[in-house]
N, C-alpha and C positions, 0 to 999 in steps of 0.2 A: 484309380489303379489302371484303368484301361488306357488312359492318356500316358501314363509312365511307360506302359508296355509298348505302346504305339510309337512313342517318340524316342524310346530308349535313353531318356534323360532322367536325372534324379530330381527330387522334389526341390532342392536347393536351386538347380538350374531352371526350373520352370517358375520359381517364385520371383516375379519381376514387379512386384507392387511395393509401394512405400506406405508406411503408417505415419500419418501427419498428426500434429497435436490437434485435439478436438475440444471444442467448447460446446456445452449444452446449457441452455437457459430456458426454463419453463415459466411462462407468464400467465397467471390467472386473469381471465377476461370476463367481461359482462356477457358478450355474445361472440363466441369464437368464429362463427361463420360470417357474421357481418364484418368482424375486424379483419379477417383474412381476405375478404372480398374488397376491402377499401382500395380505391384506385391509387391513392398516394402510397400506401404500403406496397402495392404491386409494383409501382414505378420505382420506388426505392430498392426493392428487392432485385429488380432487373439491373439497376445501376451497380448495386453492391456485388451482385453475381458476376458482372462484367469485370469488376475491379479484381476479383480473386480467381477469375475463370482459369488462368493458366498456372495458378499456385495452389488450388484447393477446390473445396466445394462448399455449397450452401444448401441447407434444407430448412424450410419453414413450413409447418403443418399444424393443423388443428388436432388436438388429442382425440383419440377415439373414444375415450371413457370419462374424460374430465373437461371442465370448462377452461381449457388452457390452450395457449399457442406454444408450440415446442420449436425452438430455435436451435439449430446445430450448424456450426461452421468448422470446417477442417482446412488447415492451411499449412504450408511449409514453414511459414513464419508464425510462431505462436502468439506473438504480440498482435499481429494483424488480425488473426483469428478471433482473439478476445475482443479487440477494438470493434470489429465488425458485428460480432454477436451482441455486444452491448449497445451498439448504435441501433440495431434493429429492435432490441428489447425496449429502448426508449420510445421508438416510434409506435411499437404496439401498445405500450402503456398509455401514450397520449391518445391514440385513436380509441382504445377501450374506454378511457375516461369520457370520451365525447359520444359514444354509441349508447343509445337508450334501448 
């Protein structure tokens, strides 16, 4: 409310963000910390993050309460968002199957 008062603008005028299609995938893993720390996964996340950097965002994290890796992509292009989330999910599954 203080911003509205200071700027003398309406909420509509201040609302300059866009909502992009979002994809969420949760993968159950053997060891969420080892999987997330994997060098190959980290390099692929950097690569994919650069691919969608100007079009959306990427978040991959370990669940705080379950043995899962949570993948979230948001992108202007819904198809690209889904494609990249699935690509990361496959990498996570492969790494998890190799982690003991």
